[in-house]
C-alpha positions, 0 to 999 in steps of 0.5 A: 487486420494489419492495424489492429495487430500493430496496435495490439503490439504497440500496447504489449510493447508499452506494457512491457517497458513499464518497469516496477518502479513506476508502478510503485510510484503510482498511488491510487486516487482512493488510497490518496483520499484514505491518507487525506482522512487518516492524517485528520486522526494521526495524533502520534508524531510517528504515524505513517502510510508505508507500501509494500509488496505483499502476497504478489500485490502492492499494499498500503499500511496505515500505521497510527503510531505508537503514542498509544496502547494496542493500536492497529495498522490497517493494510489495504490493497490498491483497490482500497479493499482492506486486507486486515489489521496488524498489531493491536491487543492480540499482536497480529502479525498475519495477513490472509494467513501469512506473516507480513514479515514476508512483505518487501518494503517499497517506501513511505508514502506519508509520514507525520511531520509534528 
């Protein structure tokens, strides 16, 4: 019983000691796979993938760039589930009925280097 309690305490301390910066540095494998595929079709010199905090979760926005008309940026969560698209012909700015302007930018994960 004491051994189990010590193990549980150790795990709890390890989780508490992780800071937000470490969490933001983790890019899930499925997101890396999506980036690999995105690179193949990213024809704009300003194409990129940005990481944000939105609705209390880490999300990734795949921005095709500005070299075409009505292009949409797809928003994915950490599990690679698509949450929605921004921009396009309608100029959509909402994901899950919340304005994406409320998102907190973390960093650019990948950008086209033409």
